[in-house]
PyMOL Python script that loads the backbone (N, CA, C, O; Angstrom):
from pymol import cmd

cmd.read_pdbstr("""\
ATOM      1  N   MET A   1     157.942 105.713-162.771  1.00  0.00           N
ATOM      2  CA  MET A   1     157.400 105.952-162.229  1.00  0.00           C
ATOM      3  C   MET A   1     156.655 107.440-162.459  1.00  0.00           C
ATOM      4  O   MET A   1     157.451 108.311-162.812  1.00  0.00           O
ATOM      5  N   ASP A   2     155.205 107.895-162.313  1.00  0.00           N
ATOM      6  CA  ASP A   2     154.695 108.944-162.728  1.00  0.00           C
ATOM      7  C   ASP A   2     154.802 109.993-161.884  1.00  0.00           C
ATOM      8  O   ASP A   2     154.973 111.154-162.255  1.00  0.00           O
ATOM      9  N   ASP A   3     154.690 109.555-160.517  1.00  0.00           N
ATOM     10  CA  ASP A   3     154.734 110.357-159.662  1.00  0.00           C
ATOM     11  C   ASP A   3     155.611 109.879-158.866  1.00  0.00           C
ATOM     12  O   ASP A   3     155.635 108.648-158.836  1.00  0.00           O
ATOM     13  N   PRO A   4     156.573 110.588-157.999  1.00  0.00           N
ATOM     14  CA  PRO A   4     157.724 110.423-157.236  1.00  0.00           C
ATOM     15  C   PRO A   4     157.194 109.889-155.996  1.00  0.00           C
ATOM     16  O   PRO A   4     157.940 109.078-155.447  1.00  0.00           O
ATOM     17  N   GLY A   5     156.037 110.150-155.386  1.00  0.00           N
ATOM     18  CA  GLY A   5     155.431 110.004-153.530  1.00  0.00           C
ATOM     19  C   GLY A   5     154.778 108.626-153.582  1.00  0.00           C
ATOM     20  O   GLY A   5     154.528 107.966-152.573  1.00  0.00           O
ATOM     21  N   LYS A   6     154.485 108.184-155.009  1.00  0.00           N
ATOM     22  CA  LYS A   6     153.657 107.176-155.088  1.00  0.00           C
ATOM     23  C   LYS A   6     154.175 105.956-155.523  1.00  0.00           C
ATOM     24  O   LYS A   6     154.618 105.748-156.652  1.00  0.00           O
ATOM     25  N   LEU A   7     154.085 104.784-154.184  1.00  0.00           N
ATOM     26  CA  LEU A   7     154.576 103.269-154.762  1.00  0.00           C
ATOM     27  C   LEU A   7     153.804 102.545-156.113  1.00  0.00           C
ATOM     28  O   LEU A   7     152.620 102.332-156.377  1.00  0.00           O
ATOM     29  N   ASP A   8     155.046 102.290-156.803  1.00  0.00           N
ATOM     30  CA  ASP A   8     154.593 101.287-157.932  1.00  0.00           C
ATOM     31  C   ASP A   8     153.421 100.011-157.201  1.00  0.00           C
ATOM     32  O   ASP A   8     153.480  99.465-156.099  1.00  0.00           O
ATOM     33  N   ASP A   9     152.291  99.827-158.447  1.00  0.00           N
ATOM     34  CA  ASP A   9     151.887  98.375-157.889  1.00  0.00           C
ATOM     35  C   ASP A   9     152.277  97.439-157.031  1.00  0.00           C
ATOM     36  O   ASP A   9     151.764  97.343-155.916  1.00  0.00           O
ATOM     37  N   ARG A  10     153.239  96.638-157.463  1.00  0.00           N
ATOM     38  CA  ARG A  10     153.843  95.781-156.827  1.00  0.00           C
ATOM     39  C   ARG A  10     154.410  96.041-155.359  1.00  0.00           C
ATOM     40  O   ARG A  10     154.113  95.327-154.401  1.00  0.00           O
ATOM     41  N   THR A  11     155.128  96.972-155.301  1.00  0.00           N
ATOM     42  CA  THR A  11     155.272  97.736-154.204  1.00  0.00           C
ATOM     43  C   THR A  11     154.581  97.902-152.924  1.00  0.00           C
ATOM     44  O   THR A  11     154.871  97.701-151.745  1.00  0.00           O
ATOM     45  N   ALA A  12     153.441  98.392-153.650  1.00  0.00           N
ATOM     46  CA  ALA A  12     152.130  98.636-152.890  1.00  0.00           C
ATOM     47  C   ALA A  12     151.575  97.142-151.833  1.00  0.00           C
ATOM     48  O   ALA A  12     151.416  96.970-150.625  1.00  0.00           O
ATOM     49  N   ASP A  13     151.436  96.399-152.903  1.00  0.00           N
ATOM     50  CA  ASP A  13     150.714  95.146-152.728  1.00  0.00           C
ATOM     51  C   ASP A  13     151.639  94.213-152.015  1.00  0.00           C
ATOM     52  O   ASP A  13     151.388  93.020-151.841  1.00  0.00           O
ATOM     53  N   LEU A  14     152.721  94.821-151.613  1.00  0.00           N
ATOM     54  CA  LEU A  14     153.932  94.057-150.688  1.00  0.00           C
ATOM     55  C   LEU A  14     153.710  94.694-149.471  1.00  0.00           C
ATOM     56  O   LEU A  14     153.566  94.006-148.461  1.00  0.00           O
ATOM     57  N   VAL A  15     153.667  95.778-149.426  1.00  0.00           N
ATOM     58  CA  VAL A  15     153.227  96.620-147.983  1.00  0.00           C
ATOM     59  C   VAL A  15     152.078  96.308-147.862  1.00  0.00           C
ATOM     60  O   VAL A  15     151.889  96.235-146.648  1.00  0.00           O
ATOM     61  N   THR A  16     151.314  96.110-148.304  1.00  0.00           N
ATOM     62  CA  THR A  16     149.613  95.912-147.833  1.00  0.00           C
ATOM     63  C   THR A  16     149.816  94.604-147.246  1.00  0.00           C
ATOM     64  O   THR A  16     149.321  94.285-146.165  1.00  0.00           O
ATOM     65  N   ALA A  17     150.613  93.771-148.024  1.00  0.00           N
ATOM     66  CA  ALA A  17     150.613  92.061-147.472  1.00  0.00           C
ATOM     67  C   ALA A  17     151.303  92.205-145.986  1.00  0.00           C
ATOM     68  O   ALA A  17     150.904  91.686-144.944  1.00  0.00           O
ATOM     69  N   ILE A  18     152.257  92.913-146.144  1.00  0.00           N
ATOM     70  CA  ILE A  18     153.470  92.820-144.728  1.00  0.00           C
ATOM     71  C   ILE A  18     152.085  93.726-143.543  1.00  0.00           C
ATOM     72  O   ILE A  18     151.902  93.274-142.413  1.00  0.00           O
ATOM     73  N   GLU A  19     151.538  94.560-143.885  1.00  0.00           N
ATOM     74  CA  GLU A  19     150.353  95.051-142.966  1.00  0.00           C
ATOM     75  C   GLU A  19     150.036  94.226-142.262  1.00  0.00           C
ATOM     76  O   GLU A  19     150.377  94.130-141.083  1.00  0.00           O
ATOM     77  N   PHE A  20     149.207  93.362-142.971  1.00  0.00           N
ATOM     78  CA  PHE A  20     148.210  92.303-142.877  1.00  0.00           C
ATOM     79  C   PHE A  20     148.984  91.053-141.885  1.00  0.00           C
ATOM     80  O   PHE A  20     148.496  90.366-140.988  1.00  0.00           O
ATOM     81  N   ALA A  21     150.005  91.073-142.298  1.00  0.00           N
ATOM     82  CA  ALA A  21     150.779  89.867-141.468  1.00  0.00           C
ATOM     83  C   ALA A  21     150.996  90.359-140.473  1.00  0.00           C
ATOM     84  O   ALA A  21     150.834  89.721-139.433  1.00  0.00           O
ATOM     85  N   LEU A  22     151.477  91.783-140.466  1.00  0.00           N
ATOM     86  CA  LEU A  22     151.594  92.610-139.011  1.00  0.00           C
ATOM     87  C   LEU A  22     150.322  91.963-137.907  1.00  0.00           C
ATOM     88  O   LEU A  22     150.631  91.327-136.900  1.00  0.00           O
ATOM     89  N   LYS A  23     149.124  92.200-138.229  1.00  0.00           N
ATOM     90  CA  LYS A  23     147.853  91.978-137.825  1.00  0.00           C
ATOM     91  C   LYS A  23     147.952  90.274-137.185  1.00  0.00           C
ATOM     92  O   LYS A  23     147.968  89.916-136.008  1.00  0.00           O
ATOM     93  N   LEU A  24     148.003  89.516-138.319  1.00  0.00           N
ATOM     94  CA  LEU A  24     148.234  88.422-137.845  1.00  0.00           C
ATOM     95  C   LEU A  24     148.931  87.616-136.501  1.00  0.00           C
ATOM     96  O   LEU A  24     148.607  86.730-135.711  1.00  0.00           O
ATOM     97  N   LYS A  25     150.410  88.748-136.839  1.00  0.00           N
ATOM     98  CA  LYS A  25     151.247  88.119-135.817  1.00  0.00           C
ATOM     99  C   LYS A  25     150.884  88.855-134.416  1.00  0.00           C
ATOM    100  O   LYS A  25     151.509  88.572-133.394  1.00  0.00           O
ATOM    101  N   HIS A  26     150.322  89.372-134.421  1.00  0.00           N
ATOM    102  CA  HIS A  26     149.592  90.322-133.227  1.00  0.00           C
ATOM    103  C   HIS A  26     148.441  89.403-132.573  1.00  0.00           C
ATOM    104  O   HIS A  26     148.217  89.197-131.380  1.00  0.00           O
ATOM    105  N   ALA A  27     147.715  88.866-133.827  1.00  0.00           N
ATOM    106  CA  ALA A  27     146.887  87.742-133.526  1.00  0.00           C
ATOM    107  C   ALA A  27     147.538  86.491-132.668  1.00  0.00           C
ATOM    108  O   ALA A  27     147.334  86.041-131.541  1.00  0.00           O
ATOM    109  N   SER A  28     148.261  86.211-133.562  1.00  0.00           N
ATOM    110  CA  SER A  28     148.697  84.640-133.157  1.00  0.00           C
ATOM    111  C   SER A  28     149.699  84.956-132.046  1.00  0.00           C
ATOM    112  O   SER A  28     150.172  83.972-131.476  1.00  0.00           O
ATOM    113  N   ASP A  29     150.242  86.589-131.505  1.00  0.00           N
ATOM    114  CA  ASP A  29     151.346  86.155-129.848  1.00  0.00           C
ATOM    115  C   ASP A  29     150.071  86.342-129.154  1.00  0.00           C
ATOM    116  O   ASP A  29     150.136  85.731-128.087  1.00  0.00           O
ATOM    117  N   SER A  30     148.786  87.001-129.315  1.00  0.00           N
ATOM    118  CA  SER A  30     147.882  86.674-127.923  1.00  0.00           C
ATOM    119  C   SER A  30     147.168  85.617-128.141  1.00  0.00           C
ATOM    120  O   SER A  30     146.071  85.622-127.584  1.00  0.00           O
ATOM    121  N   LEU A  31     147.476  84.538-128.887  1.00  0.00           N
ATOM    122  CA  LEU A  31     146.654  83.178-128.813  1.00  0.00           C
ATOM    123  C   LEU A  31     147.743  82.422-128.304  1.00  0.00           C
ATOM    124  O   LEU A  31     147.395  81.452-127.630  1.00  0.00           O
ATOM    125  N   ALA A  32     149.432  82.662-128.491  1.00  0.00           N
ATOM    126  CA  ALA A  32     150.245  81.837-127.829  1.00  0.00           C
ATOM    127  C   ALA A  32     150.088  80.685-128.685  1.00  0.00           C
ATOM    128  O   ALA A  32     149.826  79.663-128.051  1.00  0.00           O
ATOM    129  N   ASP A  33     150.153  80.577-129.665  1.00  0.00           N
ATOM    130  CA  ASP A  33     150.108  79.348-130.029  1.00  0.00           C
ATOM    131  C   ASP A  33     151.733  79.242-131.177  1.00  0.00           C
ATOM    132  O   ASP A  33     151.888  79.624-132.337  1.00  0.00           O
ATOM    133  N   PRO A  34     152.661  78.592-130.253  1.00  0.00           N
ATOM    134  CA  PRO A  34     153.716  78.973-131.181  1.00  0.00           C
ATOM    135  C   PRO A  34     154.345  78.051-132.735  1.00  0.00           C
ATOM    136  O   PRO A  34     155.450  78.022-133.278  1.00  0.00           O
ATOM    137  N   PRO A  35     152.885  77.323-133.075  1.00  0.00           N
ATOM    138  CA  PRO A  35     153.216  76.902-134.326  1.00  0.00           C
ATOM    139  C   PRO A  35     153.071  78.101-135.361  1.00  0.00           C
ATOM    140  O   PRO A  35     153.895  78.342-136.243  1.00  0.00           O
ATOM    141  N   LEU A  36     151.691  78.948-135.084  1.00  0.00           N
ATOM    142  CA  LEU A  36     151.312  79.473-135.500  1.00  0.00           C
ATOM    143  C   LEU A  36     152.474  81.261-135.290  1.00  0.00           C
ATOM    144  O   LEU A  36     152.839  82.012-136.195  1.00  0.00           O
ATOM    145  N   GLN A  37     152.575  81.307-134.714  1.00  0.00           N
ATOM    146  CA  GLN A  37     153.485  82.188-134.627  1.00  0.00           C
ATOM    147  C   GLN A  37     155.220  82.031-135.138  1.00  0.00           C
ATOM    148  O   GLN A  37     156.091  82.886-135.302  1.00  0.00           O
ATOM    149  N   LYS A  38     155.227  80.630-135.279  1.00  0.00           N
ATOM    150  CA  LYS A  38     156.654  80.758-136.318  1.00  0.00           C
ATOM    151  C   LYS A  38     156.313  80.680-137.772  1.00  0.00           C
ATOM    152  O   LYS A  38     157.129  80.986-138.642  1.00  0.00           O
ATOM    153  N   LEU A  39     155.160  80.288-138.015  1.00  0.00           N
ATOM    154  CA  LEU A  39     154.657  80.605-139.637  1.00  0.00           C
ATOM    155  C   LEU A  39     154.401  81.890-140.034  1.00  0.00           C
ATOM    156  O   LEU A  39     154.719  82.307-141.147  1.00  0.00           O
ATOM    157  N   VAL A  40     153.747  82.668-139.045  1.00  0.00           N
ATOM    158  CA  VAL A  40     153.742  84.394-139.564  1.00  0.00           C
ATOM    159  C   VAL A  40     154.783  84.759-139.422  1.00  0.00           C
ATOM    160  O   VAL A  40     155.192  85.560-140.261  1.00  0.00           O
ATOM    161  N   ASP A  41     155.775  84.318-138.210  1.00  0.00           N
ATOM    162  CA  ASP A  41     157.136  84.938-138.490  1.00  0.00           C
ATOM    163  C   ASP A  41     157.882  84.512-139.810  1.00  0.00           C
ATOM    164  O   ASP A  41     158.576  85.463-140.172  1.00  0.00           O
ATOM    165  N   LEU A  42     157.989  83.535-140.588  1.00  0.00           N
ATOM    166  CA  LEU A  42     158.309  82.859-141.748  1.00  0.00           C
ATOM    167  C   LEU A  42     158.008  84.121-142.598  1.00  0.00           C
ATOM    168  O   LEU A  42     158.813  84.913-143.089  1.00  0.00           O
ATOM    169  N   VAL A  43     156.035  84.114-142.677  1.00  0.00           N
ATOM    170  CA  VAL A  43     155.628  84.942-143.596  1.00  0.00           C
ATOM    171  C   VAL A  43     156.290  86.568-143.565  1.00  0.00           C
ATOM    172  O   VAL A  43     156.836  87.086-144.539  1.00  0.00           O
ATOM    173  N   LEU A  44     156.152  87.066-142.554  1.00  0.00           N
ATOM    174  CA  LEU A  44     156.869  88.227-142.449  1.00  0.00           C
ATOM    175  C   LEU A  44     158.524  88.346-143.173  1.00  0.00           C
ATOM    176  O   LEU A  44     158.902  89.244-143.926  1.00  0.00           O
ATOM    177  N   PHE A  45     159.167  87.408-142.788  1.00  0.00           N
ATOM    178  CA  PHE A  45     160.510  87.636-143.562  1.00  0.00           C
ATOM    179  C   PHE A  45     160.293  87.463-144.822  1.00  0.00           C
ATOM    180  O   PHE A  45     160.638  88.463-145.451  1.00  0.00           O
ATOM    181  N   ASP A  46     159.779  86.448-145.624  1.00  0.00           N
ATOM    182  CA  ASP A  46     159.797  86.446-146.432  1.00  0.00           C
ATOM    183  C   ASP A  46     159.302  87.166-147.419  1.00  0.00           C
ATOM    184  O   ASP A  46     159.911  87.170-148.489  1.00  0.00           O
ATOM    185  N   LEU A  47     157.961  88.009-147.251  1.00  0.00           N
ATOM    186  CA  LEU A  47     157.783  89.477-147.581  1.00  0.00           C
ATOM    187  C   LEU A  47     158.348  90.888-147.288  1.00  0.00           C
ATOM    188  O   LEU A  47     157.946  91.844-147.952  1.00  0.00           O
ATOM    189  N   GLY A  48     159.234  91.038-146.350  1.00  0.00           N
ATOM    190  CA  GLY A  48     160.237  91.472-145.837  1.00  0.00           C
ATOM    191  C   GLY A  48     161.515  91.636-147.140  1.00  0.00           C
ATOM    192  O   GLY A  48     162.027  92.656-147.601  1.00  0.00           O
ATOM    193  N   MET A  49     161.702  90.459-147.406  1.00  0.00           N
ATOM    194  CA  MET A  49     163.165  90.058-148.224  1.00  0.00           C
ATOM    195  C   MET A  49     162.357  90.688-149.740  1.00  0.00           C
ATOM    196  O   MET A  49     162.935  91.557-150.393  1.00  0.00           O
ATOM    197  N   LYS A  50     161.441  90.323-150.039  1.00  0.00           N
ATOM    198  CA  LYS A  50     160.324  90.564-151.290  1.00  0.00           C
ATOM    199  C   LYS A  50     160.594  92.050-151.220  1.00  0.00           C
ATOM    200  O   LYS A  50     161.406  92.488-152.036  1.00  0.00           O
ATOM    201  N   LEU A  51     159.999  92.946-150.311  1.00  0.00           N
ATOM    202  CA  LEU A  51     160.145  94.148-150.390  1.00  0.00           C
ATOM    203  C   LEU A  51     161.350  94.875-150.586  1.00  0.00           C
ATOM    204  O   LEU A  51     161.374  95.956-151.173  1.00  0.00           O
ATOM    205  N   ALA A  52     162.585  94.178-150.000  1.00  0.00           N
ATOM    206  CA  ALA A  52     163.593  94.445-149.778  1.00  0.00           C
ATOM    207  C   ALA A  52     164.174  94.698-151.376  1.00  0.00           C
ATOM    208  O   ALA A  52     164.542  95.771-151.853  1.00  0.00           O
ATOM    209  N   ALA A  53     164.139  93.527-151.958  1.00  0.00           N
ATOM    210  CA  ALA A  53     164.469  93.103-153.317  1.00  0.00           C
ATOM    211  C   ALA A  53     163.928  93.921-154.406  1.00  0.00           C
ATOM    212  O   ALA A  53     164.593  94.439-155.304  1.00  0.00           O
ATOM    213  N   GLN A  54     162.645  93.991-154.243  1.00  0.00           N
ATOM    214  CA  GLN A  54     162.029  95.415-155.166  1.00  0.00           C
ATOM    215  C   GLN A  54     162.378  97.015-155.199  1.00  0.00           C
ATOM    216  O   GLN A  54     162.390  97.768-156.172  1.00  0.00           O
ATOM    217  N   MET A  55     162.697  97.329-153.629  1.00  0.00           N
ATOM    218  CA  MET A  55     163.176  98.282-153.389  1.00  0.00           C
ATOM    219  C   MET A  55     164.539  98.517-154.133  1.00  0.00           C
ATOM    220  O   MET A  55     164.979  99.545-154.648  1.00  0.00           O
ATOM    221  N   SER A  56     165.002  97.427-154.048  1.00  0.00           N
ATOM    222  CA  SER A  56     166.694  97.522-154.349  1.00  0.00           C
ATOM    223  C   SER A  56     166.815  97.485-156.104  1.00  0.00           C
ATOM    224  O   SER A  56     167.641  98.046-156.825  1.00  0.00           O
ATOM    225  N   GLU A  57     165.606  96.560-156.482  1.00  0.00           N
ATOM    226  CA  GLU A  57     165.371  97.108-158.177  1.00  0.00           C
ATOM    227  C   GLU A  57     165.150  98.622-158.559  1.00  0.00           C
ATOM    228  O   GLU A  57     165.736  99.291-159.411  1.00  0.00           O
ATOM    229  N   ASN A  58     164.333  98.906-157.856  1.00  0.00           N
ATOM    230  CA  ASN A  58     163.726 100.044-158.064  1.00  0.00           C
ATOM    231  C   ASN A  58     163.908 101.439-157.166  1.00  0.00           C
ATOM    232  O   ASN A  58     163.068 102.118-156.575  1.00  0.00           O
ATOM    233  N   PRO A  59     165.228 101.573-157.297  1.00  0.00           N
ATOM    234  CA  PRO A  59     165.522 102.856-156.241  1.00  0.00           C
ATOM    235  C   PRO A  59     164.684 104.249-156.069  1.00  0.00           C
ATOM    236  O   PRO A  59     164.854 105.106-155.202  1.00  0.00           O
ATOM    237  N   GLU A  60     163.878 104.239-156.971  1.00  0.00           N
ATOM    238  CA  GLU A  60     162.843 105.424-157.046  1.00  0.00           C
ATOM    239  C   GLU A  60     162.020 105.633-155.886  1.00  0.00           C
ATOM    240  O   GLU A  60     161.744 106.653-155.254  1.00  0.00           O
ATOM    241  N   THR A  61     161.637 104.213-155.732  1.00  0.00           N
ATOM    242  CA  THR A  61     160.477 103.304-154.905  1.00  0.00           C
ATOM    243  C   THR A  61     160.968 103.742-153.626  1.00  0.00           C
ATOM    244  O   THR A  61     160.301 104.427-152.851  1.00  0.00           O
ATOM    245  N   ALA A  62     162.221 103.313-153.396  1.00  0.00           N
ATOM    246  CA  ALA A  62     162.986 103.538-151.924  1.00  0.00           C
ATOM    247  C   ALA A  62     163.217 105.182-151.656  1.00  0.00           C
ATOM    248  O   ALA A  62     163.653 105.562-150.569  1.00  0.00           O
ATOM    249  N   ARG A  63     162.952 105.949-152.532  1.00  0.00           N
ATOM    250  CA  ARG A  63     163.165 107.396-152.390  1.00  0.00           C
ATOM    251  C   ARG A  63     161.538 107.890-151.986  1.00  0.00           C
ATOM    252  O   ARG A  63     161.153 108.750-151.193  1.00  0.00           O
ATOM    253  N   ALA A  64     160.841 107.035-152.815  1.00  0.00           N
ATOM    254  CA  ALA A  64     159.250 107.425-152.527  1.00  0.00           C
ATOM    255  C   ALA A  64     158.834 107.404-150.947  1.00  0.00           C
ATOM    256  O   ALA A  64     158.071 108.260-150.499  1.00  0.00           O
ATOM    257  N   GLN A  65     159.343 106.446-150.195  1.00  0.00           N
ATOM    258  CA  GLN A  65     159.316 106.239-149.210  1.00  0.00           C
ATOM    259  C   GLN A  65     159.989 107.456-147.983  1.00  0.00           C
ATOM    260  O   GLN A  65     159.955 107.202-146.779  1.00  0.00           O
TER     261      GLN A  65
END
""", "prot")
cmd.dss("prot")
cmd.show_as("cartoon", "prot")
cmd.util.cbc("prot")
cmd.orient("prot")
């Protein structure tokens, strides 16, 4: 990583996906649609696990945060 304050592309994409999923979570909570809420929760969990794995593989990324 050239710039220690900048995320690599994969990590930045994961963060963007999590931000979008959080918006979906807010919308699904507003709709009170349990199947949709469960799906969004699973997506958020999966993205969070992928981000955690990415950061453990690349400690410099974790320090950038």
